[in-house]
N, C-alpha and C positions, 0 to 999 in steps of 0.2 A: 681546710682546717687552719685555724689561726695558731700562731705561737705567741704565748703571753708570758711575760716576765713579771713575777710577783715579788715586789720589794716592800711589802707593807707590814704594818704592825696589826694588832687586833682590830684597829679601826677599818682596815681595808681588805683583810684576808678573805672575808666572805664574798667580796666582789670578785676576786680571782676564782673562788670556788664556783661561782655561778657560771664562769666561762668553762671550767672543767666539767660542769654538769652538762653543758652543751656539746661535749666531746672534743673541745679544743685542747691543745697541749699547753699546760700551765707549768712553768718552772719556778719554783720558790727558791729564792736566794737567801741563805742564812749565814750567820756568823759561824765560825768553826765550833763555838761552844753552844750552838743552838739558839733559837729565838725565844721571845717571851711567851709565845703561844704554847710551846712545848712544856713550859714550866707552870702553866695554870692548872690548878686542881679542878675537879677531882681526878684521881689517877686510877686506871684500870688495875685490878688485882692488888691495889694499895702499893704499887711500885712507883715511887717518886723519882722516876728518871725521865730522860728526854723522849722516850718512845711510848710511855703509858698514859700521857695526858689525854683526857677525854676531849677537850677542845681542839687539841692537835689532831686527833683522829677524825673529828668532824670537819673542821675548817680546811684541813689540808688533804682530805680525801680526794683522790683523782689527780693529784699534783705529783710532780717530780721535785726532788730536792738536791740542790748543790750547795756547797759551802765555799765562801770566799772571805778573805780577810782584806778589806779595802784599805787597810793601813800599809799594805805591801804593794809596791808599784807593779810587780808582775801579776798580782791577783787582779788589780784594776784593769790591766791589759787583757786578762782572760775574760773579764766581764765585758769589755768593749768588743772583743772578738765574738762573744756569745750574742751581743746585741746587733750584729749585722743582719741577722735573719728575722728576728721577731717583728710582729705587726704592732704589738701593744706592750707598753711598760706601765705598770701601776705601782706607784711609789709614794711613800710618805716623804714630805719635805722636811729638811733639805735632802737632796739626793747625795749619795756617797761619791758620785762622779759629777763633773760639770756637765750641764745640759748641752752645752755646745759640742762637747766631745761625743755625746750620744747622737746628736744630729749629724756630725761629721761622718760617722760610720754607717748611719742609717737615716737618710733624709726623709724617708716615708714613714718614719716611726710615729705612732700616736702615743703621747705621753700624758698620763693622768696623774697629776700631783695632788696629794691630800694635804691641805694646809690647815692652819689654826688647830692642829691636834693638841690635845690636853688630856690629863686624867679624865676618865669617863664621867666621874661624878661631878668634876668641875665644869666640864663642857655642858652637862645636862643642866646644871644650876645656872650657868651664865646665859644659856640660850632662852631661859624662861620656861622651859618644859617642866622643870621640877615644881614651879609655882602652881601648876595645874593639877598636881597629883596629891592625893591624901584627903583628909577630912577638913571641912571648913573650920578656920580658926586654929587648926592644929599644925604641928610640924609637917612640912612637906615630906612625901615619901620618896625613897630612892628606887628607881626601877631595877628589877632584877634581871638575871639571865643575859646581861650585856646587850639588852635591847637597843640602847642608843647606838652602840657600835654597829650592830647589824643594820639599823636604819640608815646610818651614814653610808655603809658599804653598798647598800642597795642603790643609793643616789650615785655612788662612784661607778657602779656597773652600768646604770642608765647613761651617764656621761660618756663612758667608754664606748658603749654601743653607738651612741649618737656621733661621737667623734670619728669612729671608724667609717660610718656612712659618709661623712663629709670628706674624709681622706680618700675613700674609694671614688668619690665623684671628682675630686680635684687633683688626685694623684700627688698630693703634697702632704707631708707630715704636719702635725699640729700639736700644741700643748694646751691642755685644759686643766684649770685648778678647781678642785672641789673643796669647799670650806666645811670643816666639821661643824663649826658654830652655825653657819647659815643653813646647813642641812637640817640640824635640829630645830633651828628657829622656824623652819617651814611648818612644823607641827603646831606652832603657836600663832600662825598667821590669822586664824579665825578670831582668836582672842584679841589680837592687835587691831583687826578691823573693827570689832565690836567697840573697842575703847575709842578708836579714832572717830567713829561715826556717832557714838552715843555717850561717850565718857564713862561707860560702865566697865568696871574691872571684873573680868571673868573670875568667879570664885571656884575653889575646889569643891567637887560634888560628893566626895566620899563614895558611898554605894548607891546614890540616887541617880535616877535618869534625868535627862536634861529638859525634856519638853513635856512628855506625858506625865500626868500627876501620879498615876499608879504604875510606877515603873522603878526598877532598880534591882540590886542584888540582895537576896534574902537567904538566911541560913536554913538548912534542912537537916535531915537525919545523918547524911553522909557528906556534908560539905555545904556548897552554896549553889544557888540557881538564880536566873534572871527572868523576871516577868515584865511584860509591857502590855498593860491593859489599855488598848487604844480606845479613845472615847468616840463612840458613835451611838446614835439613838438605839436604845434597847440593849446595848452591850453590857451595861452595869447589872441589869437584872439577870442576864445570862451568866455573868461572872459570879454573882451571888448564888445562883443555882449550884455552882461548883463549890464555892468556898463554904457556904452555909454557916456563916458567922452571925450569931444572934445580935451582937452589938452593931455590926455594920448594917444588918437587915433592918434594925430598929429605926434607922434614920433614912427615910425615903429621899431626903434632899441630896444625898450623896450621888444620886443618879445624874445630877448636873455637874458638868466639868468644873465650873467655877467653885462649887462647894468641895469638890475633890481636891483642888489645889489648896483651898483654905484649911482643910482637915487632913492634909497629906500625911503628916507625922502619925496621926491617930490611925489612919487606914493602914499604913505600912507596919505599924506595931501589931495590929490585929492579924495582918497577913504573916508576920514573923511567927506568931504563936501557932497559927494554923499550919504553916509549911513545915514546922518542926516535927510533924507527925508522919512525914513522907520522905522518901529518898529522892535524889535528883531525877533518876530515871522515871519514877512514878509520876512526879510533878510534870516533867517535860512531856512525857507521852500523853498524859491526860490533857495538858494544855493544847498540844497539837491536835488531839482528837476533837477538842472543842473549838479549835481555830483561834486560839490566843497565842500571840508570839511569845516564845519562851525558849530558854537555852540553859543547859548546864554550865556552870563555871568549871571548865575542864582543867584538871591538873595534868602535869606532865605524864603521870601514870595513866590517866584516862586517854591521853593522846596516843601514846605508843601502843595502846590496844584498841584504838579506834578502827572499826571495821571499814569505814569509808576511806580513811587515809591509807589503810593497807590495800584496799581494792584499787585505789587510784595510783598506787606505786610511789606515793610520797614517802612512805616508810618502807625500808627494805633491809635485808641482811647483807652485810659485807663479809666475805669469807677471808678472814685475816690469818696470815700464816702463823702468828704467835698467839693470838687470843681466840681463835676459832671464829664462830659466826657472831658478829656484832650487829645488833638491831639499831639502826640509825635513820634519821631523816635523809632520804635520798635527795629531796628537793623538788620544787615544782617544775623547774626547767628540765631536770633529768627525767622525771616521770613522763613529761610530754615528749621529749626527744628519744626516750628509750635507752638512754645512756646507762651503762652499768659502771659505777664508779670503782676504781681500784682502791685498796686500803691506803691510808696516809703513808707517805714514804718514810723510811728510816733516814736519820740525819746524814746528808751527803751520799745518799744511795745512788745518785745518778752522776756523781763527779766523773767517773770514768767514761760514761756514755757521752756526756755533754762537754766536758772540759779536757778530756784526753789524759786524765791522771787517775791514779788509784783512789777509790772511794775512801773517804775519811773514816777513821774508826769511830764506832758508836759506843755509847755507854750502855 
């Protein structure tokens, strides 16, 4: 089992959680007043304190918590004493202690530094990712649910796992920097390649598919669904057997892919009218029965009740001493490894265990 020190903000906390999912000991170091993740809404039971934050309960599940004030010399020494044993330190740059001091107490330490950190919305815009979201010619969309931070943290976890393999082979510690900006820019690489080779600027697609003419997100009775009518000989007629739209059936030229692209807006508008008669489940079930690729546009409510996710162990209940049973994503690695995550720790809960002093009072 590895010992991991987590000195991250929202940008990297998920990376440390992935190590907790694998059963490793993860120690989150916080300021005495608590970190920013504890203060993010929403709050369980509408209690806006340091223990009820939903993101804290998710991102810090399975971790231990200690509090240190790095402005105090003796607290810095406590941290260096703690650092003699760990295999991995994940931290946002700049570090609260000098890297050379860390190396002096633990030469085999793997240090992952998260650099170029910025407010999430600014990082997304600067990376070019925001330019690809939204409808053509309209204001770009802002991604919800802290997706950019989770994406960066996944890169951080991959970098950490790779660095640990190198350390184990060389028996020497090393430092790796993971750039927030470059991590997000990796999602724009295909658009960059398209421009470099063809001069074409990738446009925002809105709800339209990229390649197949008859594809995209469409409204229905209880939300939205996605259809992708792949063009092959005879497929259009089989599609029309299902849709039974008089205006589409009246134009036999639409069986040709070229004409589908030319009249894409007309086709999709007719499909919008048709789809509004059905629910997501009815449309997707019938599409699958007829062998047309389709999917519901799942909401968070859909996902937490998804029987497949529940069967795979991706969603689980954590038995919390204060809140009872909390239904949360356990995570892909935990479900594979069979790890049962502990509830997120109270602020300073493990001070006595790890620092040899009485646990800090919590609010």
